[in-house]
MILUMTI-89161 format. One record per residue: residue number from 1; residue in one letter; x, y, z of N, C-alpha, C in turn. Coordinates in Angstrom, 1 decimal, padded with zeros to 4 digits. Example, Ala and Ser with C-alpha at 12.3 -4.5 7.8 and 13.67 -1.06 7.14 Angstrom:
REM MILUMTI-89161
(node 1; "A"; (013.2; -005.7; 007.8); (012.3; -004.5; 007.8); (013.2; -003.3; 007.8));
(node 2; "S"; (012.8; -002.2; 007.1); (013.7; -001.1; 007.1); (012.9; 000.0; 007.9));
REM end
This chain:
REM MILUMTI-89161
(node 1; "X"; (029.2; -073.4; 023.3); (028.6; -072.1; 023.4); (029.6; -071.0; 023.5));
(node 2; "X"; (029.4; -069.9; 022.8); (030.3; -068.8; 022.8); (030.3; -068.1; 024.1));
(node 3; "X"; (031.5; -067.8; 024.7); (031.6; -066.9; 025.9); (031.8; -065.5; 025.5));
(node 4; "X"; (031.6; -065.2; 024.2); (031.9; -063.8; 023.7); (030.5; -063.1; 023.6));
(node 5; "X"; (030.5; -061.8; 023.8); (029.3; -061.0; 023.7); (029.3; -060.5; 022.3));
(node 6; "X"; (028.6; -061.1; 021.4); (028.7; -060.8; 020.0); (027.5; -059.9; 019.4));
(node 7; "X"; (027.9; -059.0; 018.6); (026.9; -058.1; 018.0); (027.2; -058.1; 016.4));
(node 8; "X"; (026.5; -059.0; 015.7); (026.7; -059.0; 014.3); (026.1; -057.8; 013.6));
(node 9; "X"; (025.3; -057.0; 014.2); (024.7; -055.8; 013.6); (025.5; -054.5; 013.9));
(node 10; "X"; (026.7; -054.7; 014.6); (027.5; -053.5; 014.8); (028.1; -052.9; 013.5));
(node 11; "X"; (028.3; -051.6; 013.5); (028.7; -050.9; 012.3); (030.0; -050.2; 012.5));
(node 12; "X"; (030.7; -050.0; 011.4); (032.0; -049.1; 011.5); (031.8; -047.8; 012.2));
(node 13; "X"; (030.6; -047.1; 011.9); (030.2; -045.9; 012.6); (028.7; -046.0; 012.7));
(node 14; "X"; (028.1; -046.1; 013.9); (026.7; -046.3; 014.1); (026.1; -044.9; 014.3));
(node 15; "X"; (025.1; -044.5; 013.5); (024.5; -043.2; 013.7); (023.8; -043.1; 015.0));
(node 16; "X"; (023.4; -044.2; 015.7); (022.8; -044.1; 017.1); (023.8; -043.6; 018.0));
(node 17; "X"; (025.1; -044.1; 017.8); (026.2; -043.6; 018.7); (026.5; -042.2; 018.6));
(node 18; "X"; (026.5; -041.7; 017.3); (026.7; -040.3; 017.0); (025.6; -039.5; 017.7));
(node 19; "X"; (024.3; -039.9; 017.6); (023.2; -039.1; 018.3); (023.4; -039.1; 019.7));
(node 20; "X"; (023.8; -040.3; 020.4); (024.1; -040.3; 021.8); (025.2; -039.3; 022.2));
(node 21; "X"; (026.2; -039.2; 021.4); (027.4; -038.3; 021.6); (026.8; -036.9; 021.6));
(node 22; "X"; (026.0; -036.5; 020.6); (025.4; -035.1; 020.6); (024.6; -034.8; 021.7));
(node 23; "X"; (023.9; -035.7; 022.3); (023.0; -035.5; 023.4); (023.7; -035.5; 024.8));
(node 24; "X"; (025.0; -035.9; 024.8); (025.7; -035.8; 026.1); (026.8; -034.8; 026.0));
(node 25; "X"; (026.4; -033.6; 026.4); (027.3; -032.5; 026.2); (027.9; -032.2; 027.6));
(node 26; "X"; (028.6; -031.1; 027.7); (029.2; -030.7; 029.0); (030.4; -031.5; 029.3));
(node 27; "X"; (030.9; -031.3; 030.5); (032.2; -032.0; 031.0); (032.1; -033.5; 030.9));
(node 28; "X"; (031.0; -034.0; 031.4); (030.8; -035.5; 031.4); (030.7; -036.0; 030.0));
(node 29; "X"; (030.0; -035.4; 029.2); (029.9; -035.8; 027.7); (031.2; -035.8; 027.0));
(node 30; "X"; (032.0; -034.8; 027.4); (033.4; -034.6; 026.7); (034.3; -035.8; 027.1));
(node 31; "X"; (034.2; -036.2; 028.4); (035.0; -037.4; 028.9); (034.5; -038.6; 028.1));
(node 32; "X"; (033.2; -038.9; 028.0); (032.8; -040.0; 027.4); (033.2; -040.0; 025.9));
(node 33; "X"; (033.0; -038.9; 025.2); (033.4; -038.8; 023.9); (034.8; -039.1; 023.6));
(node 34; "X"; (035.7; -038.5; 024.5); (037.1; -038.6; 024.4); (037.5; -040.1; 024.4));
(node 35; "X"; (037.1; -040.9; 025.5); (037.4; -042.2; 025.8); (036.9; -043.2; 024.8));
(node 36; "X"; (035.7; -042.8; 024.2); (035.1; -043.7; 023.0); (036.0; -043.5; 021.8));
(node 37; "X"; (036.5; -042.3; 021.6); (037.3; -042.1; 020.4); (038.6; -042.9; 020.5));
(node 38; "X"; (039.1; -043.1; 021.8); (040.3; -043.9; 022.0); (039.9; -045.4; 021.6));
(node 39; "X"; (038.8; -045.8; 022.1); (038.3; -047.2; 021.7); (038.2; -047.3; 020.2));
(node 40; "X"; (037.7; -046.3; 019.5); (037.5; -046.4; 018.0); (038.8; -046.5; 017.4));
(node 41; "X"; (039.9; -045.9; 017.9); (041.1; -045.9; 017.3); (042.0; -047.2; 017.5));
(node 42; "X"; (041.5; -048.1; 018.2); (042.3; -049.4; 018.5); (042.6; -050.1; 017.3));
(node 43; "X"; (041.8; -050.2; 016.2); (042.1; -051.0; 015.1); (041.1; -050.7; 014.0));
(node 44; "X"; (041.4; -051.1; 012.8); (040.5; -050.8; 011.6); (039.3; -051.7; 011.7));
(node 45; "X"; (039.3; -052.7; 012.5); (038.2; -053.6; 012.5); (037.2; -053.2; 013.8));
(node 46; "X"; (037.4; -052.1; 014.3); (036.6; -051.7; 015.5); (035.2; -051.3; 014.9));
(node 47; "X"; (034.2; -051.9; 015.5); (032.8; -051.6; 015.1); (032.1; -051.1; 016.3));
(node 48; "X"; (030.9; -050.5; 016.2); (030.2; -050.0; 017.4); (028.8; -050.1; 017.2));
(node 49; "X"; (028.1; -049.9; 018.3); (026.6; -049.8; 018.4); (026.2; -049.3; 019.7));
(node 50; "X"; (024.9; -049.0; 019.8); (024.3; -048.5; 021.1); (023.7; -049.7; 021.7));
(node 51; "X"; (024.3; -050.2; 022.8); (023.7; -051.4; 023.5); (023.4; -051.0; 024.9));
(node 52; "X"; (022.1; -051.3; 025.3); (021.6; -050.9; 026.7); (021.7; -049.5; 026.9));
(node 53; "X"; (021.6; -048.7; 025.9); (021.7; -047.2; 025.9); (023.0; -046.6; 026.0));
(node 54; "X"; (024.0; -047.3; 025.7); (025.3; -046.7; 025.8); (026.2; -047.2; 024.7));
(node 55; "X"; (027.2; -046.3; 024.2); (028.0; -046.7; 023.1); (029.0; -047.9; 023.5));
(node 56; "X"; (029.0; -048.8; 022.6); (029.8; -050.0; 022.8); (030.7; -050.3; 021.7));
(node 57; "X"; (031.9; -050.5; 022.0); (033.0; -050.8; 021.0); (033.3; -052.3; 020.9));
(node 58; "X"; (033.3; -052.8; 019.6); (033.6; -054.2; 019.3); (034.8; -054.4; 018.5));
(node 59; "X"; (035.5; -055.4; 018.8); (036.6; -055.9; 017.9); (035.9; -056.9; 016.9));
(node 60; "X"; (035.6; -056.4; 015.7); (034.8; -057.1; 014.8); (033.3; -057.1; 015.4));
(node 61; "X"; (032.9; -058.2; 015.7); (031.5; -058.4; 016.3); (031.6; -058.5; 017.8));
(node 62; "X"; (032.7; -058.7; 018.4); (032.8; -059.0; 019.8); (033.1; -057.8; 020.7));
(node 63; "X"; (032.1; -057.5; 021.6); (032.2; -056.3; 022.5); (033.4; -056.4; 023.4));
(node 64; "X"; (034.2; -055.3; 023.4); (035.3; -055.3; 024.3); (035.2; -054.1; 025.3));
(node 65; "X"; (034.5; -053.0; 025.0); (034.5; -051.9; 025.9); (033.3; -050.9; 025.6));
(node 66; "X"; (032.9; -050.1; 026.6); (031.8; -049.2; 026.4); (032.1; -047.9; 027.2));
(node 67; "X"; (031.4; -046.9; 027.0); (031.2; -045.7; 027.9); (029.8; -045.5; 028.3));
(node 68; "X"; (029.6; -045.0; 029.5); (028.3; -044.6; 029.9); (028.5; -043.4; 030.8));
(node 69; "X"; (027.5; -042.4; 030.4); (027.6; -041.1; 031.1); (026.5; -041.0; 032.1));
(node 70; "X"; (026.9; -040.6; 033.3); (025.8; -040.4; 034.4); (025.9; -038.9; 034.7));
(node 71; "X"; (025.2; -038.5; 035.8); (025.0; -037.1; 036.1); (026.4; -036.5; 036.5));
(node 72; "X"; (027.3; -037.2; 037.2); (028.5; -036.7; 037.8); (029.7; -037.5; 037.4));
(node 73; "X"; (029.5; -038.6; 036.6); (030.8; -039.3; 036.2); (030.5; -040.1; 034.9));
(node 74; "X"; (031.5; -040.7; 034.5); (031.5; -041.6; 033.2); (032.2; -042.9; 033.6));
(node 75; "X"; (031.5; -043.9; 033.2); (032.1; -045.3; 033.3); (032.8; -045.7; 032.0));
(node 76; "X"; (034.0; -046.0; 032.1); (034.6; -046.7; 030.8); (034.7; -048.2; 031.3));
(node 77; "X"; (033.9; -049.0; 030.6); (033.7; -050.3; 031.0); (034.3; -051.3; 030.1));
(node 78; "X"; (034.6; -052.5; 030.6); (035.2; -053.6; 029.8); (034.5; -054.9; 030.1));
(node 79; "X"; (034.0; -055.6; 029.0); (033.2; -056.7; 029.1); (033.9; -057.9; 029.7));
(node 80; "X"; (035.3; -058.0; 029.6); (036.1; -059.1; 030.1); (037.1; -058.4; 031.1));
(node 81; "X"; (036.7; -057.3; 031.7); (037.6; -056.6; 032.6); (038.1; -057.4; 033.7));
(node 82; "X"; (037.4; -058.4; 034.2); (037.9; -059.1; 035.4); (039.2; -060.0; 035.0));
(node 83; "X"; (039.3; -060.2; 033.7); (040.5; -061.0; 033.3); (041.6; -060.2; 032.7));
(node 84; "X"; (041.5; -058.9; 032.8); (042.5; -058.0; 032.2); (043.6; -057.7; 033.3));
(node 85; "X"; (044.9; -057.6; 032.8); (045.9; -057.1; 033.7); (045.7; -055.6; 033.9));
(node 86; "X"; (045.7; -055.2; 035.3); (045.5; -053.9; 035.6); (046.6; -053.4; 036.6));
(node 87; "X"; (047.8; -053.2; 036.0); (049.0; -052.9; 036.9); (048.8; -051.5; 037.6));
(node 88; "X"; (048.0; -050.6; 037.0); (047.9; -049.3; 037.6); (046.7; -049.3; 038.6));
(node 89; "X"; (045.9; -050.3; 038.7); (044.8; -050.4; 039.7); (043.7; -049.5; 039.3));
(node 90; "X"; (043.3; -049.3; 038.1); (042.3; -048.5; 037.7); (040.8; -049.1; 037.7));
(node 91; "X"; (040.7; -050.4; 037.6); (039.5; -051.1; 037.4); (038.7; -051.2; 038.8));
(node 92; "X"; (037.4; -051.0; 038.7); (036.5; -051.2; 039.8); (035.5; -052.3; 039.4));
(node 93; "X"; (034.8; -052.8; 040.4); (033.8; -053.7; 040.2); (034.1; -055.1; 040.8));
(node 94; "X"; (033.1; -055.9; 040.9); (033.2; -057.3; 041.5); (032.5; -058.3; 040.7));
(node 95; "X"; (032.0; -057.9; 039.5); (031.2; -058.9; 038.7); (032.1; -060.0; 038.2));
(node 96; "X"; (031.4; -061.1; 037.8); (032.2; -062.3; 037.3); (033.1; -061.9; 036.1));
(node 97; "X"; (032.6; -061.0; 035.2); (033.4; -060.7; 034.0); (033.7; -059.2; 033.8));
(node 98; "X"; (032.7; -058.4; 034.1); (032.9; -056.9; 033.7); (033.5; -056.1; 034.9));
(node 99; "X"; (034.3; -055.1; 034.4); (034.9; -054.1; 035.3); (034.8; -052.8; 034.6));
(node 100; "X"; (034.9; -051.7; 035.4); (034.9; -050.3; 034.8); (035.9; -049.5; 035.5));
(node 101; "X"; (036.1; -048.3; 034.9); (036.9; -047.2; 035.5); (036.0; -046.0; 035.6));
(node 102; "X"; (035.8; -045.5; 036.8); (034.9; -044.4; 037.0); (035.7; -043.1; 036.8));
(node 103; "X"; (035.2; -042.2; 036.1); (035.9; -040.9; 035.7); (035.0; -039.7; 036.1));
(node 104; "X"; (035.5; -038.8; 036.8); (034.8; -037.5; 037.2); (035.5; -036.3; 036.6));
(node 105; "X"; (034.7; -035.3; 036.2); (035.2; -034.1; 035.6); (036.2; -033.4; 036.5));
(node 106; "X"; (036.0; -033.4; 037.8); (036.8; -032.7; 038.8); (037.9; -033.5; 039.3));
(node 107; "X"; (038.2; -034.6; 038.7); (039.4; -035.5; 039.2); (040.2; -035.9; 037.9));
(node 108; "X"; (041.4; -036.2; 038.2); (042.3; -036.6; 037.0); (042.4; -038.1; 037.0));
(node 109; "X"; (042.8; -038.6; 035.9); (043.0; -040.0; 035.6); (044.4; -040.1; 034.9));
(node 110; "X"; (045.1; -041.2; 035.1); (046.3; -041.4; 034.4); (045.9; -041.8; 032.9));
(node 111; "X"; (045.9; -040.8; 032.0); (045.4; -041.1; 030.7); (046.2; -042.2; 030.0));
(node 112; "X"; (047.6; -042.2; 030.2); (048.3; -043.3; 029.5); (047.9; -044.6; 030.0));
(node 113; "X"; (047.7; -044.7; 031.3); (047.3; -046.0; 031.9); (046.0; -046.5; 031.3));
(node 114; "X"; (045.0; -045.6; 031.3); (043.7; -045.9; 030.8); (043.8; -046.3; 029.3));
(node 115; "X"; (044.5; -045.5; 028.5); (044.7; -045.9; 027.1); (045.3; -047.3; 027.0));
(node 116; "X"; (046.3; -047.6; 027.8); (046.9; -049.0; 027.7); (045.8; -050.0; 028.0));
(node 117; "X"; (045.0; -049.7; 029.1); (043.9; -050.6; 029.5); (043.0; -050.9; 028.3));
(node 118; "X"; (042.6; -049.8; 027.6); (041.6; -049.9; 026.5); (042.3; -050.8; 025.4));
(node 119; "X"; (043.5; -050.5; 025.1); (044.2; -051.2; 024.0); (044.4; -052.6; 024.4));
(node 120; "X"; (044.7; -052.9; 025.7); (044.8; -054.3; 026.2); (043.5; -055.0; 026.1));
(node 121; "X"; (042.4; -054.4; 026.3); (041.0; -055.0; 026.2); (040.7; -055.4; 024.8));
(node 122; "X"; (041.1; -054.5; 023.9); (040.9; -054.7; 022.4); (041.7; -055.9; 022.0));
(node 123; "X"; (043.1; -055.9; 022.3); (043.9; -057.1; 021.9); (043.5; -058.4; 022.6));
(node 124; "X"; (043.1; -058.3; 023.8); (042.5; -059.5; 024.5); (041.3; -060.1; 023.8));
(node 125; "X"; (040.4; -059.2; 023.4); (039.2; -059.7; 022.6); (039.6; -060.2; 021.3));
(node 126; "X"; (040.5; -059.6; 020.6); (041.0; -060.2; 019.3); (041.5; -061.6; 019.5));
(node 127; "X"; (042.3; -061.8; 020.6); (042.8; -063.1; 020.9); (041.7; -064.1; 021.2));
(node 128; "X"; (040.7; -063.7; 022.0); (039.6; -064.6; 022.3); (038.8; -065.0; 021.1));
(node 129; "X"; (038.6; -064.0; 020.2); (037.9; -064.3; 018.9); (038.6; -065.4; 018.1));
(node 130; "X"; (039.9; -065.1; 018.0); (040.8; -066.1; 017.3); (040.7; -067.5; 017.9));
(node 131; "X"; (040.9; -067.6; 019.2); (040.9; -068.8; 019.9); (039.5; -069.5; 019.7));
(node 132; "X"; (038.4; -068.8; 019.7); (037.1; -069.3; 019.5); (036.9; -069.8; 018.1));
(node 133; "X"; (037.4; -069.0; 017.2); (037.2; -069.4; 015.8); (037.9; -070.8; 015.4));
(node 134; "X"; (039.0; -071.0; 016.2); (039.7; -072.3; 016.0); (039.0; -073.5; 016.5));
(node 135; "X"; (038.1; -073.3; 017.5); (037.3; -074.3; 018.2); (036.2; -074.8; 017.3));
(node 136; "X"; (035.7; -073.9; 016.4); (034.5; -074.2; 015.6); (034.9; -074.8; 014.3));
REM end
């Protein structure tokens, strides 16, 4: 059984994600849009979809990260975040697999550290996909 969260219907650019981006304006929307664009730029195989109401980025079909906008903050989440190296201590959460970084418009984040974390999640998912494909 696969331990990957797979979305075979993900697209290179999902119109539903674009609609979500247009409906989330203001400072919180801008934060979500910026960090999702970082996810999109991780590789030419990044695909996306709207899952559980929020933009989700996939390495191929395998989900690696998402953004979700709330009233006062944005979560940049990682599907296998519990297993990522986080030398800058950005990740929050206590779930078995998932972790997130909470961003608020009135506070700063180490942008370079969060970019590295997103890129690390992408590379980690690529490696997981490759390992899993060897098992089948």
